[in-house]
C-alpha positions, 0 to 999 in steps of 0.5 A: 500500500502507498498513501497518495495524499490527504483526502479530506478533514472532517469537522463537527460543528454546531455553527454550520452556516457560519463555518461554510461562510468562513471557508467561502468568504475568507478562504475563497473555497466553495461549498458543493455537492454532498451525498445525501447522508442522514446527518446535515452538513456541507462539503467545501471544495478546492477545485473538484476536491471536497477537502473539508467535510463539515458535519452539523451537530446539535451541541458544541463539540467540546473536548479537554484536549484537541485531537488534531492540533491543525490542518494545513493548506498550500496556496498562492496569493498571499497578499490577497489572503492578507487583505481579506483577513484584515478586511474581515477582521480575522486574527492571524500570524505570519510565520516563516518556517526555519530552513524552508522557503515557506511562510505560514499564515496561522489562523482559526476558523469560527469554531477555533480550529487551527489552520495554517496556509503555506505560501512560498516565501517569495510571496512576502514581496507581494509580487503575485 
C-alpha cells in the first residue's frame, strides 16, 4: 500500500452556516455537492476536491484536549489572503518556517480550529 495524499478533514460543528461562510468568504473555497447522508452538513471544495467535510451537530463539540492540533493548506496569493483577513477582521500570524522557503499564515476558523496556509516565501514581496 502507498498513501497518495490527504483526502479530506472532517469537522463537527454546531455553527454550520457560519463555518461554510468562513471557508467561502475568507478562504475563497466553495461549498458543493454532498451525498445525501442522514446527518446535515456541507462539503467545501478546492477545485473538484471536497477537502473539508463539515458535519452539523446539535451541541458544541467540546473536548479537554484537541485531537488534531491543525490542518494545513498550500496556496498562492498571499497578499490577497492578507487583505481579506484584515478586511474581515480575522486574527492571524505570519510565520516563516526555519530552513524552508515557506511562510505560514496561522489562523482559526469560527469554531477555533487551527489552520495554517503555506505560501512560498517569495510571496512576502507581494509580487503575485
